[in-house]
C-alpha positions, 0 to 999 in steps of 0.5 A: 297736046293735040291729041286731048279734047276740051275738057283734058285741056281744061283740067291740065290748065286748071291744075297748071294754074294752082286751082286743085287742093289737096284733100289732106292725108287722112281722106288720101288714106281712106281713098287708098284702103277703099281702092285696095279693098276694092281689089281684094278678092278674098271669097270663093264660091262654087257653082254648076254651069251647063257645059254649053255655058261653061264653053261660051263663057271660056269663048267670050273670055278669050275674046276679051283677052281675059281669064274666064274667072275674072269674066264672071266675077266682072259680070257679077260685080256689074249686075250687083252695081245695076250696070248689068240688067237681067233679061 
């Protein structure tokens, strides 16, 4: 396990020493539901872009290896969470 950093090794050691406690079935179900909801994309929107912006976003998406709709969705999500600031 030479490829693990110090923190990762400490986590594995802690787990091996039975220092971890289950948070219970109810908390697990709550977390599973939150994870499921975070991946649902159930709203559709239409936006108008300039030809240049549309082309540029497609190029960026190709560079990232993802569909351009996914890139746009990611940008909006990051902005909403405060991880992407407007200029």
